[in-house]
N, C-alpha and C positions, 0 to 999 in steps of 0.2 A: 752128291754122292758121286765120287770116283768110278771110271771105268775100270771093270775086273783086269780086262785082257787091253795092252795098247800096244802098238809098234810103233819105230819111225813112221812119221809124215813128212812127205817131201811138200818145199813149197819151192816155188820160182817166180821170178818176175815175168813182164807180159813177153819179153823178148827170149828171154830164157841164159842172159848172158850172167845174169843172179840166180845162184840156187842152193840149197841147202836142205834143213831138214829139222824138225824138232822132235827131238829125243823122245823115248818111249813113257821117258817118266813125265816128260812136258805134256804128252798128250793123255796121262792118263791123270794127273790133278787138278788139270786145267780147268777153267770153266768158260763156258761160252755163252757170252753177254750181246744184247741185242742195243746197239747205241743210238738213243733218238736227238741227242744233245746239237746245239746250231754247230758246234766246231767241228765235231767229226763229218757231219753235212758237206761243211766248208772247206774243211781239208778236203774229200772226195772229190767236191767240183775244182778245187784249184790244180789237182793231178788228172783233170778231164775224165773222170769216172763217169756212167752214169749215176744220174740224181739219186741216190735213195728213198727220197722223201716220198710219201707220207712210210716210209718204212725204216728199219734201222739202218744203220752201217752194223754188220754182222763183224765181230771180235772174238778173238778167243784169249783169254788172260791166263798166263804163265808165268814161267822164271824165265828172265836173259839168260842164266847158261845152258837153256834145254831150246834156245835159237841157236843153229848151227848153220853158219852161212859156211860151206865146202866150195863154193868156184864164184869168182866176180864181186867179193870185197871192196876193190876198187873202185865199184859204180854204188855203194852207199852211201846217200844224201841226207842232208838234214833238213826240215824247215821248222818254223816256229809260225802259227800265224802272228801272234804277237808276241812281246820281249818275253815275256813271263808265262808263257803259253806251255802246252805240253810240247815234247819232241816227239816229229813228227819223221818215219824214218821214211825212204823212198830211193829205187834203184835209177839214179838220174841217165843210164842208159835207153831207157822207155819211159821214166815217169810215173813208174807203178808204185802208188804206196804200199808199205811192208809192214809196218810195227808203229806202236806208237810206243814211248817211255816217260819216264820221270825225267827229272833235270839230273839225276845223279847217280852213278852207278851204286851209290850206298843204298838209294832206295828200289830195291831190285824188283819190277815189274816191267813186262810190257804185251801189251795187247796186239797181239797179230791178226792182220788183215785177213778174216776168213777167204776169200775169194783168190788169193795165194796157194793157199795149199792143192795139194792134189786131190785130195778123198776127204773135201769137208764134213760124209757122212760120218766118218772115223768120230769126230767129236763129240755125236750126240748131241741130244736138243737143245736147243738154247734154254740156259737157265734162269736167264731174270734178262729185264728189260729196264733202261734207267731213260730218265728223262722224256718221257713218254709223254705227250703232247695232249693237253686236256682240252676240254670244248669251251672251257673258260680261260683259254689263254697262259693255264698255269702248267707246270709240267712235275709227271709224279714218278716214282719210280714202282716196278711189280717184281715180287718176289726178288728182291733185290739180295737178300740175306747172304745166300750161297755166293755172289760175287765178291758181298766184303769180307764174309768169313774167308773165302780161297785167298783173295789177295791179301790180307791180314797175314794168313798162315804161310802163304809161301814167302811173304816179304821178310818175316820174324826168322824162317828155316833159313833164308838165303842169307840173312845178317849174322846169325847166330854158327852156321855153317862154314863160312868166311866164300863160301860160292858167288856171292854177290861180284867178286873180283873176277869171274868171268863170263864176261859179256863180250859181244862181238861191238856192241854201242858207244863201250868207253873204252879209251887210254888207262890200263889198270897199273901205271905207275904214276900218270899225273892225274888220273879222273876226269879227265877234259873228254869228250864227245870226238870219235874217230874222225869227225867231218866237224866242216866249218859250218855251225848253224847259218843260216837264212831267213832272215825274218823280213816277213809280207809289212810292205808299208801298208798305212793306212787307209788309202784309197783302194789299193787292190783288194784290204781285206774286207771293206766294206762292201764291193761288189758283191762279193761271193756271200753275203750271209742276206743278200734282198730275194 
C-alpha cells in the first residue's frame, strides 16, 4: 500500500559532499525491503559499514528518475562484486554506499540504502524481507509480494513513459554507466563472504 502523503526526502553521503533527494513520488510509490542476501552483506562490509548480520540491509526500492543528485555528482562511483553482479553505487569521497541498480538504464530500478536518508521513518515500515536465513541453511522470502509487485509496476511504468531515460546512473545518449565499473577480484570477494 502506498503512503497517502509524501514529501521529498533528502539523502547524503557520510561526509556530505554528495547530496540529493528522493522525489515525493518516489517516496510515495516505493517499497521498503530488508535484504538478507550474502551479496548485500558483502557490499556493506566492502564499504566498511557495520555488519548487518543477522539482520538485513535496509533498502528502499523505487525508480531511478526519483533519485536526484543535487550536489557532488562527480563523487558517484560504481562497484560490482562480480563481473555480472548488480551495480552498487557509492560516494567515492567517503566510501558511502548509496544505491543498487541493475546493469542497464532500460531496467529502471534502484534500491536506495536507507541509512543515507535524512528521515527513514518517512518511508513507513519494512514491507518485505528477502533471502531470510533458515535453520536448515536455506533462505526464504517473507511477504515478498509487495516488493515484487512494486518492482514490476514501477519498471513497466518507467519503460512505457520513457522515464527510464531520466537517471543519474547512466548516460541517456549512450546507455553506459556514468562511472567506470570497478569489479572486485576473486580474492577480495571471497574474503567478504567469510
